[in-house]
TITI-541775 format. One record per residue (C-alpha): residue number from 1; x, y, z. Coordinates in pm, whole numbers, plus 50000, padded with zeros to 5 digits. Layout:
% TITI-541775
NODE  num      x      y      z
NODE  NUM      X      Y      Z
...
//
This chain:
% TITI-541775
NODE  num      x      y      z
NODE    1  76710  21254  78388
NODE    2  76691  20925  78575
NODE    3  76344  20797  78638
NODE    4  76196  20468  78740
NODE    5  75971  20214  78572
NODE    6  75689  20412  78415
NODE    7  75540  20384  78070
NODE    8  75191  20532  78066
NODE    9  74923  20593  77812
NODE   10  74675  20846  77950
NODE   11  74366  20932  77756
NODE   12  74021  21080  77783
NODE   13  73757  20858  77620
NODE   14  73398  20742  77644
NODE   15  73270  20388  77669
NODE   16  72965  20375  77442
NODE   17  72954  20662  77192
NODE   18  73237  20889  77097
NODE   19  73040  21214  77077
NODE   20  72709  21342  77192
NODE   21  72663  21451  76834
NODE   22  72794  21168  76610
NODE   23  72849  21411  76321
NODE   24  73067  21646  76519
NODE   25  73440  21620  76455
NODE   26  73684  21589  76741
NODE   27  73960  21843  76681
NODE   28  74192  21724  76962
NODE   29  74152  22033  77182
NODE   30  74438  22146  77393
NODE   31  74473  21998  77745
NODE   32  74792  22123  77909
NODE   33  75011  21855  78070
NODE   34  75274  21978  78315
NODE   35  75552  21803  78510
NODE   36  75705  21881  78849
NODE   37  75984  21715  79046
NODE   38  75866  21597  79386
NODE   39  75519  21585  79534
NODE   40  75314  21801  79769
NODE   41  74947  21787  79865
NODE   42  74930  22165  79834
NODE   43  74988  22131  79459
NODE   44  74674  21926  79404
NODE   45  74421  22206  79400
NODE   46  74648  22456  79223
NODE   47  74640  22524  78854
NODE   48  75000  22499  78743
NODE   49  75168  22728  78497
NODE   50  75493  22725  78306
NODE   51  75644  22943  78581
NODE   52  75631  22665  78841
NODE   53  75632  22354  78615
NODE   54  75764  22239  78282
NODE   55  75551  22144  77985
NODE   56  75515  21778  77894
NODE   57  75363  21758  77549
NODE   58  75403  21392  77479
NODE   59  75731  21235  77603
NODE   60  76034  21290  77824
NODE   61  76337  21061  77828
NODE   62  76625  21006  78062
NODE   63  76985  21083  77985
NODE   64  77190  20822  77804
NODE   65  77302  20547  78038
NODE   66  77668  20538  78132
NODE   67  77874  20247  78262
NODE   68  77831  20383  78613
NODE   69  77453  20386  78571
NODE   70  77453  20029  78442
NODE   71  77648  19917  78747
NODE   72  77405  20108  78968
NODE   73  77125  19919  78798
NODE   74  77277  19588  78911
NODE   75  77400  19700  79253
NODE   76  77209  19962  79452
NODE   77  77426  20081  79741
NODE   78  77134  20272  79893
NODE   79  76782  20287  79749
NODE   80  76710  20632  79606
NODE   81  76344  20709  79554
NODE   82  76251  20981  79306
NODE   83  75909  21153  79309
NODE   84  75735  21327  79018
NODE   85  75394  21479  78973
NODE   86  75207  21529  78646
NODE   87  74902  21756  78615
NODE   88  74654  21726  78330
NODE   89  74423  22028  78300
NODE   90  74095  21914  78143
NODE   91  73874  22198  78026
NODE   92  73502  22166  78073
NODE   93  73424  22217  77705
NODE   94  73644  21918  77631
NODE   95  73474  21696  77889
NODE   96  73129  21797  77776
NODE   97  73162  21627  77439
NODE   98  73197  21281  77604
NODE   99  72907  21074  77732
NODE  100  73121  20914  78000
NODE  101  73464  21074  78037
NODE  102  73718  20839  78187
NODE  103  74087  20804  78251
NODE  104  74262  20502  78095
NODE  105  74598  20383  78229
NODE  106  74717  20115  77993
NODE  107  75068  20076  78136
NODE  108  75238  20219  78442
NODE  109  75504  20092  78682
NODE  110  75610  20090  79047
NODE  111  75413  20326  79278
NODE  112  75158  20592  79183
NODE  113  74857  20789  79304
NODE  114  74585  20952  79096
NODE  115  74385  21253  79223
NODE  116  74083  21433  79085
NODE  117  74140  21776  79226
NODE  118  74225  21685  79587
NODE  119  74043  21350  79601
NODE  120  74248  21032  79560
NODE  121  74067  20795  79324
NODE  122  74330  20520  79265
NODE  123  74671  20414  79383
NODE  124  74930  20139  79350
NODE  125  75189  20101  79623
NODE  126  75445  19846  79509
NODE  127  75786  19824  79351
NODE  128  75765  19570  79074
NODE  129  75922  19664  78745
NODE  130  75783  19598  78400
NODE  131  75420  19557  78502
NODE  132  75134  19595  78257
NODE  133  74808  19715  78404
NODE  134  74491  19838  78239
NODE  135  74278  20055  78464
NODE  136  73972  20261  78381
NODE  137  73887  20549  78619
NODE  138  73550  20711  78537
NODE  139  73541  21090  78581
NODE  140  73174  21114  78680
NODE  141  72978  21417  78793
NODE  142  72995  21293  79149
NODE  143  73371  21333  79158
NODE  144  73383  21665  78978
NODE  145  73355  21996  79149
NODE  146  73299  22231  78858
NODE  147  73103  22503  79038
NODE  148  73388  22750  79063
NODE  149  73644  22582  78840
NODE  150  73704  22623  78472
NODE  151  73916  22308  78447
NODE  152  73928  21971  78618
NODE  153  74272  21888  78751
NODE  154  74396  21530  78718
NODE  155  74712  21497  78928
NODE  156  74929  21188  78898
NODE  157  75194  21138  79162
NODE  158  75441  20861  79071
NODE  159  75759  20747  79240
NODE  160  76024  20476  79229
NODE  161  76394  20398  79236
NODE  162  76607  20602  79002
NODE  163  76789  20288  78885
NODE  164  76477  20128  78741
NODE  165  76528  20029  78376
NODE  166  76215  20173  78211
NODE  167  76282  20543  78167
NODE  168  76010  20700  77954
NODE  169  75663  20849  77977
NODE  170  75431  20864  77676
NODE  171  75109  21061  77683
NODE  172  74877  21039  77383
NODE  173  74510  21033  77302
NODE  174  74294  20780  77129
NODE  175  73954  20847  76979
NODE  176  73770  20529  77072
NODE  177  73801  20233  77307
NODE  178  73576  19928  77347
NODE  179  73390  19825  77660
NODE  180  73619  19528  77715
NODE  181  73891  19761  77845
NODE  182  73704  19775  78174
NODE  183  73764  19403  78219
NODE  184  74125  19389  78104
NODE  185  74266  19416  78455
NODE  186  74041  19137  78586
NODE  187  74110  18919  78284
NODE  188  74483  18972  78324
NODE  189  74461  18860  78686
NODE  190  74257  18555  78585
NODE  191  74509  18453  78322
NODE  192  74798  18491  78566
NODE  193  74640  18243  78808
NODE  194  74517  18024  78523
NODE  195  74864  17994  78365
NODE  196  75019  17927  78705
NODE  197  74768  17648  78761
NODE  198  74846  17491  78424
NODE  199  75221  17494  78490
NODE  200  75172  17348  78838
NODE  201  74945  17065  78718
NODE  202  75186  16974  78437
NODE  203  75476  16966  78683
NODE  204  75284  16757  78937
NODE  205  75184  16511  78664
NODE  206  75543  16466  78543
NODE  207  75680  16417  78895
NODE  208  75411  16155  78963
NODE  209  75514  15976  78644
NODE  210  75876  15983  78757
NODE  211  75774  15841  79096
NODE  212  75607  15549  78919
NODE  213  75902  15446  78703
NODE  214  76194  15564  78924
NODE  215  76405  15651  78619
NODE  216  76467  15924  78358
NODE  217  76595  16224  78557
NODE  218  76500  16453  78269
NODE  219  76132  16394  78352
NODE  220  76189  16483  78716
NODE  221  76373  16807  78637
NODE  222  76116  16916  78379
NODE  223  75845  16862  78640
NODE  224  76038  17079  78888
NODE  225  76077  17343  78616
NODE  226  75701  17352  78565
NODE  227  75630  17390  78937
NODE  228  75887  17666  78996
NODE  229  75777  17848  78682
NODE  230  75417  17831  78805
NODE  231  75529  18009  79124
NODE  232  75700  18276  78912
NODE  233  75388  18318  78696
NODE  234  75172  18351  79007
NODE  235  75405  18619  79146
NODE  236  75332  18838  78840
NODE  237  74962  18870  78923
NODE  238  74795  19158  79102
NODE  239  74659  18922  79367
NODE  240  75009  18812  79465
NODE  241  75132  19172  79484
NODE  242  74835  19323  79669
NODE  243  74640  19055  79858
NODE  244  74870  18756  79905
NODE  245  74978  18678  80263
NODE  246  75348  18712  80174
NODE  247  75299  19008  79939
NODE  248  75603  19189  80084
NODE  249  75823  18898  79973
NODE  250  75665  18854  79628
NODE  251  75952  19026  79437
NODE  252  76204  18797  79607
NODE  253  75987  18489  79558
NODE  254  75944  18574  79189
NODE  255  76317  18623  79131
NODE  256  76418  18304  79315
NODE  257  76152  18095  79138
NODE  258  76260  18238  78801
NODE  259  76625  18143  78857
NODE  260  76531  17797  78989
NODE  261  76307  17735  78689
NODE  262  76600  17828  78464
NODE  263  76825  17587  78656
NODE  264  76581  17295  78634
NODE  265  76519  17367  78266
NODE  266  76888  17340  78178
NODE  267  76913  17022  78388
NODE  268  76624  16878  78185
NODE  269  76795  16956  77855
NODE  270  77128  16815  77979
NODE  271  76983  16480  78086
NODE  272  76757  16465  77782
NODE  273  77025  16542  77524
NODE  274  77360  16425  77666
NODE  275  77251  16213  77969
NODE  276  77472  16412  78209
NODE  277  77538  16764  78335
NODE  278  77746  16977  78100
NODE  279  78026  17205  78211
NODE  280  77829  17516  78126
NODE  281  77534  17392  78332
NODE  282  77763  17344  78631
NODE  283  77883  17703  78586
NODE  284  77527  17832  78564
NODE  285  77439  17631  78873
NODE  286  77688  17841  79068
NODE  287  77541  18157  78913
NODE  288  77187  18054  79011
NODE  289  77290  17972  79369
NODE  290  77470  18306  79401
NODE  291  77178  18500  79254
NODE  292  76927  18328  79484
NODE  293  77142  18404  79788
NODE  294  77172  18771  79688
NODE  295  76797  18788  79633
NODE  296  76716  18630  79968
NODE  297  76969  18814  80183
NODE  298  77050  19137  79996
NODE  299  76750  19212  79778
NODE  300  76761  19585  79861
NODE  301  77106  19610  79704
NODE  302  77035  19376  79408
NODE  303  76670  19441  79312
NODE  304  76707  19388  78936
NODE  305  76868  19043  78911
NODE  306  76562  18898  78738
NODE  307  76626  19126  78440
NODE  308  76981  19007  78375
NODE  309  76893  18638  78349
NODE  310  76903  18671  77971
NODE  311  77281  18720  78002
NODE  312  77320  18365  78137
NODE  313  77057  18218  77906
NODE  314  77238  18317  77585
NODE  315  77554  18099  77612
NODE  316  77344  17810  77741
NODE  317  77114  17843  77442
NODE  318  77405  17846  77197
NODE  319  77548  17536  77364
NODE  320  77220  17344  77328
NODE  321  77180  17451  76966
NODE  322  77525  17311  76886
NODE  323  77450  16985  77070
NODE  324  77116  16934  76893
NODE  325  77265  17011  76552
NODE  326  77540  16752  76617
NODE  327  77283  16488  76721
NODE  328  77068  16549  76416
NODE  329  77373  16557  76184
NODE  330  77500  16227  76326
NODE  331  77166  16058  76261
NODE  332  77159  16190  75905
NODE  333  77514  16061  75841
NODE  334  77424  15719  75982
NODE  335  77118  15701  75761
NODE  336  77315  15813  75456
NODE  337  77569  15534  75515
NODE  338  77289  15277  75500
NODE  339  77100  15445  75218
NODE  340  77297  15626  74955
NODE  341  77006  15846  74849
NODE  342  76811  16042  75109
NODE  343  76500  16225  74995
NODE  344  76361  16544  75144
NODE  345  76075  16353  75306
NODE  346  76316  16111  75469
NODE  347  76511  16407  75608
NODE  348  76190  16546  75759
NODE  349  76114  16204  75905
NODE  350  76463  16180  76058
NODE  351  76429  16531  76197
NODE  352  76087  16453  76348
NODE  353  76178  16117  76504
NODE  354  76509  16239  76640
NODE  355  76489  16333  77008
NODE  356  76661  16665  76935
NODE  357  76467  16763  76621
NODE  358  76135  16871  76769
NODE  359  76308  17017  77074
NODE  360  76526  17230  76848
NODE  361  76222  17390  76683
NODE  362  76054  17455  77018
NODE  363  76367  17610  77171
NODE  364  76417  17838  76871
NODE  365  76057  17961  76893
NODE  366  76078  18012  77270
NODE  367  76416  18188  77249
NODE  368  76288  18417  76972
NODE  369  75987  18515  77183
NODE  370  76208  18590  77487
NODE  371  76459  18800  77294
NODE  372  76189  18979  77096
NODE  373  75996  19061  77415
NODE  374  76316  19184  77581
NODE  375  76388  19404  77278
NODE  376  76040  19557  77290
NODE  377  76066  19626  77662
NODE  378  76416  19774  77661
NODE  379  76379  19994  77354
NODE  380  76007  20065  77326
NODE  381  75881  20002  77680
NODE  382  75619  19775  77529
NODE  383  75494  19436  77652
NODE  384  75318  19152  77472
NODE  385  75180  18813  77585
NODE  386  75424  18641  77351
NODE  387  75645  18483  77619
NODE  388  75360  18339  77835
NODE  389  75185  18196  77529
NODE  390  75499  18033  77386
NODE  391  75595  17906  77733
NODE  392  75255  17741  77774
NODE  393  75279  17588  77426
NODE  394  75634  17466  77493
NODE  395  75539  17314  77828
NODE  396  75226  17142  77702
NODE  397  75399  16998  77395
NODE  398  75701  16868  77588
NODE  399  75480  16729  77865
NODE  400  75256  16546  77617
NODE  401  75561  16414  77434
NODE  402  75722  16290  77758
NODE  403  75395  16150  77891
NODE  404  75336  15954  77571
NODE  405  75685  15806  77584
NODE  406  75665  15726  77955
NODE  407  75319  15571  77934
NODE  408  75455  15336  77668
NODE  409  75754  15260  77890
NODE  410  75525  15194  78189
NODE  411  75310  14958  77983
NODE  412  75617  14776  77854
NODE  413  75760  14753  78206
NODE  414  75431  14615  78337
NODE  415  75422  14354  78063
NODE  416  75785  14269  78132
NODE  417  75724  14238  78506
NODE  418  75423  14013  78453
NODE  419  75624  13803  78211
NODE  420  75914  13780  78455
NODE  421  75680  13676  78738
NODE  422  75522  13406  78525
NODE  423  75864  13297  78408
NODE  424  75986  13280  78766
NODE  425  75682  13076  78868
NODE  426  75728  12846  78570
NODE  427  76097  12805  78648
NODE  428  76022  12729  79014
NODE  429  75751  12484  78916
NODE  430  75975  12309  78664
NODE  431  76253  12294  78923
NODE  432  76020  12139  79180
NODE  433  75893  11890  78924
NODE  434  76250  11801  78831
NODE  435  76346  11750  79197
NODE  436  76031  11550  79256
NODE  437  76101  11326  78958
NODE  438  76459  11279  79074
NODE  439  76344  11180  79421
NODE  440  76082  10951  79276
NODE  441  76344  10783  79059
NODE  442  76574  10746  79361
NODE  443  76305  10580  79571
NODE  444  76202  10363  79276
NODE  445  76562  10245  79247
NODE  446  76576  10183  79621
NODE  447  76251  09991  79603
NODE  448  76369  09782  79311
NODE  449  76703  09706  79477
NODE  450  76571  09631  79825
NODE  451  76233  09469  79765
NODE  452  76382  09132  79666
NODE  453  76638  09143  79949
NODE  454  76372  09233  80205
NODE  455  76147  08953  80077
NODE  456  76437  08704  80097
NODE  457  76521  08827  80449
NODE  458  76159  08794  80559
NODE  459  76141  08436  80429
NODE  460  76469  08342  80602
NODE  461  76349  08483  80935
NODE  462  76021  08293  80904
NODE  463  76213  07967  80834
NODE  464  76438  08031  81137
NODE  465  76125  08092  81339
NODE  466  75968  07766  81229
NODE  467  76285  07564  81291
NODE  468  76328  07720  81634
NODE  469  76669  07863  81555
NODE  470  76553  08208  81668
NODE  471  76335  08332  81948
NODE  472  75975  08375  81835
NODE  473  75935  08726  81985
NODE  474  76260  08840  81831
NODE  475  76153  08694  81497
NODE  476  75820  08880  81519
NODE  477  75998  09204  81594
NODE  478  76229  09157  81295
NODE  479  75939  09071  81067
NODE  480  75750  09379  81189
NODE  481  76057  09596  81120
NODE  482  76092  09458  80767
NODE  483  75723  09522  80707
NODE  484  75755  09883  80823
NODE  485  76056  09937  80598
NODE  486  75871  09797  80296
NODE  487  75558  09996  80380
NODE  488  75760  10315  80424
NODE  489  75928  10279  80086
NODE  490  75597  10195  79919
NODE  491  75423  10483  80096
NODE  492  75692  10724  79984
NODE  493  75650  10612  79624
NODE  494  75274  10660  79657
NODE  495  75328  11010  79796
NODE  496  75479  11123  79467
NODE  497  75157  11029  79294
NODE  498  74960  11195  79575
NODE  499  75150  11522  79535
NODE  500  75082  11520  79164
NODE  501  74712  11470  79236
NODE  502  74716  11753  79492
NODE  503  74870  11992  79243
NODE  504  74614  11907  78975
NODE  505  74310  11912  79206
NODE  506  74352  11987  79575
NODE  507  74038  11816  79708
NODE  508  74073  11509  79485
NODE  509  74434  11476  79597
NODE  510  74338  11497  79965
NODE  511  74066  11238  79903
NODE  512  74324  11002  79752
NODE  513  74562  11044  80047
NODE  514  74283  10961  80296
NODE  515  74181  10651  80099
NODE  516  74541  10523  80090
NODE  517  74575  10567  80465
NODE  518  74256  10378  80558
NODE  519  74268  10106  80292
NODE  520  74515  09887  80481
NODE  521  74326  09910  80814
NODE  522  73996  09785  80947
NODE  523  73897  10130  81076
NODE  524  73575  10256  80924
NODE  525  73534  10614  80797
NODE  526  73305  10822  80579
NODE  527  73437  11076  80326
NODE  528  73215  11350  80188
NODE  529  73374  11539  79899
NODE  530  73235  11858  79744
NODE  531  73454  11938  79444
NODE  532  73209  12079  79190
NODE  533  73376  12421  79213
NODE  534  73732  12298  79203
NODE  535  74004  12565  79202
NODE  536  74377  12538  79158
NODE  537  74586  12631  79461
NODE  538  74904  12837  79435
NODE  539  75103  12617  79677
NODE  540  75465  12514  79652
NODE  541  75611  12166  79689
NODE  542  75683  12197  80063
NODE  543  75329  12317  80138
NODE  544  75179  12023  79947
NODE  545  75402  11785  80142
NODE  546  75283  11947  80464
NODE  547  74919  11885  80365
NODE  548  74998  11516  80307
NODE  549  75174  11503  80644
NODE  550  74878  11666  80823
NODE  551  74624  11429  80666
NODE  552  74832  11123  80754
NODE  553  74879  11239  81115
NODE  554  74506  11300  81155
NODE  555  74430  10961  81002
NODE  556  74690  10794  81225
NODE  557  74530  10945  81538
NODE  558  74185  10838  81423
NODE  559  74302  10486  81342
NODE  560  74495  10452  81670
NODE  561  74263  10627  81918
NODE  562  73929  10677  81742
NODE  563  73614  10493  81843
NODE  564  73350  10404  81589
NODE  565  73323  10552  81242
NODE  566  73482  10892  81178
NODE  567  73362  11145  80924
NODE  568  73573  11348  80677
NODE  569  73435  11643  80483
NODE  570  73631  11805  80201
NODE  571  73501  12118  80028
NODE  572  73593  12437  79840
NODE  573  73519  12787  79966
NODE  574  73572  13105  79760
NODE  575  73908  13175  79922
NODE  576  74023  12840  80064
NODE  577  73981  12463  80072
NODE  578  73863  12300  80397
NODE  579  73943  11966  80561
NODE  580  73703  11869  80841
NODE  581  73737  11558  81060
NODE  582  73477  11452  81320
NODE  583  73559  11149  81535
NODE  584  73393  11024  81860
NODE  585  73709  11043  82068
NODE  586  73956  11300  82201
NODE  587  74252  11114  82051
NODE  588  74400  11016  82388
NODE  589  74578  10692  82472
NODE  590  74485  10449  82746
NODE  591  74654  10674  83002
NODE  592  74449  10975  82877
NODE  593  74752  11146  82720
NODE  594  74708  11356  82406
NODE  595  74846  11177  82105
NODE  596  75174  11305  81963
NODE  597  75010  11338  81620
NODE  598  74791  11629  81734
NODE  599  75096  11825  81851
NODE  600  75274  11760  81520
NODE  601  74968  11876  81326
NODE  602  74945  12208  81513
NODE  603  75317  12271  81460
NODE  604  75288  12203  81086
NODE  605  74979  12425  81057
NODE  606  75161  12715  81222
NODE  607  75468  12678  81002
NODE  608  75261  12684  80680
NODE  609  75015  12954  80790
NODE  610  74717  12723  80758
NODE  611  74417  12798  80983
NODE  612  74280  12560  81248
NODE  613  73937  12589  81407
NODE  614  73881  12345  81699
NODE  615  73515  12267  81771
NODE  616  73587  11958  81983
NODE  617  73425  11907  82322
NODE  618  73377  11625  82572
NODE  619  73443  11297  82387
NODE  620  73417  11444  82037
NODE  621  73715  11534  81821
NODE  622  73617  11803  81567
NODE  623  73881  11995  81370
NODE  624  73831  12224  81071
NODE  625  74145  12313  80873
NODE  626  74142  12593  80612
NODE  627  74403  12597  80336
NODE  628  74414  12934  80147
NODE  629  74464  12912  79772
NODE  630  74730  13184  79779
NODE  631  74955  13201  80084
NODE  632  75261  13385  79946
//
């Protein structure tokens, strides 16, 4: 006889004390249990007999499965629902010996309804195979109508597809059960959501680690495995099947998430062990894609694909075992070539430190739990929490192992990046210093080679001027040109020293540049310097040259157009250094045109991202320039 997924343990028990009289022996009185094919509401209030039903003492089994039935299990051409009804006739003298008679359903599958006489007291309307549920239904005086009845009728109507794999019904009695049974269903639901949350958090953590380092695909795939497996774990709960918004699609969601978790798990092992996808993983990828498509688009015809996943897991498992054994054996041979004698402790150390050693132990434990659980379900219709517990342990251990390795990698990468940045800065600084020294040497050579010639040329022009051999105005122009050439070369040589001073101390360097500019003129100026909180500026060579150019242009305008004594103020702020110049003039020439120096200064400030604040008005020039310590 073909039946669907049902494995039930039905018993009459009490919750606190076993008997009203603790010294009275329970002799297991007879309570007839009868079975009928089909279901009808007219049967509920009838007391069945052997003339219209068959006796069910403790178990009925289906016929032996044939090849045709196995194929029907995989492919259902048209769903065929089979209905059965079981009646338990509880005599009043049996119920009277219990303080609180109740009905315990410790395991039952697919759809069912429970009636006390004609009143429905519990039901489950879903088609999910291999579900464990613990339910306690009290048979209280309020639900019993014993006025005219000798027995209380407990009718159980159950139904499901005839191709479902679990094909047995067990009915037994137990003498005692603890109070915690009443909470088993709620606890089971809590653990389903709790385990799903753990898997999801582990997966999210691993994917965030992968996003930080942008490498190690094995981490990414293991994170995806955790997330998809959390969806599968959530789909096993009663909340997902009864109250979830997409509860009609939960069987499909569970099957697809299970196959995807299997796919991501084999990808993790491939990239972790052999750094690439293996041929068998590519084959299983096609199997997973096909199975997901069948689940999504033809679930009515292929409702049991989640129970044949073990067929694809087995060759993949054997492949990984061979790969890990080869990796461990290669490491042992390499160690034996370096050390002739290898002790047992050294072998354990090699096995532990090898990337495949610990994983081999975990996979063997997880595979054993899966196969053992499958064996119990297929042959004894019995479920244990072995697979969820080992899955949680496997996930937590691998996640902690990966996280520890990746955190070390992240720290090393951070140290390396900081070192590379400092090295790059040092290299750039040394390159600028080298270029600066080369330029300084070039100008020193030019100065040494030309200073004597320029002095001789100046003396010759002065003698020609005195003898009248050359026009006086032309001689003055030539002498002025020679002076400008000599001053330019000398000023350029001084600028190298100024740049060095700017790099060492920004305000002191600016102060030195201002002093050099005014020392050869009769223009008076005041310089106020606040450098008690000196800070080093992260400025490159071109930016320091721009500062020197700005200061010289401002000083040139002040010397050329300024009236009276100007005032310079140099100071440090927390985020920048400031240069402030106040002069009683607008820096205009005799025709009231703005000096070219001011235009050059604004252009240079814009190019270097320095800040200018103009407080000038009427006949007062007042500029405040801010130079940030870090511009890049």
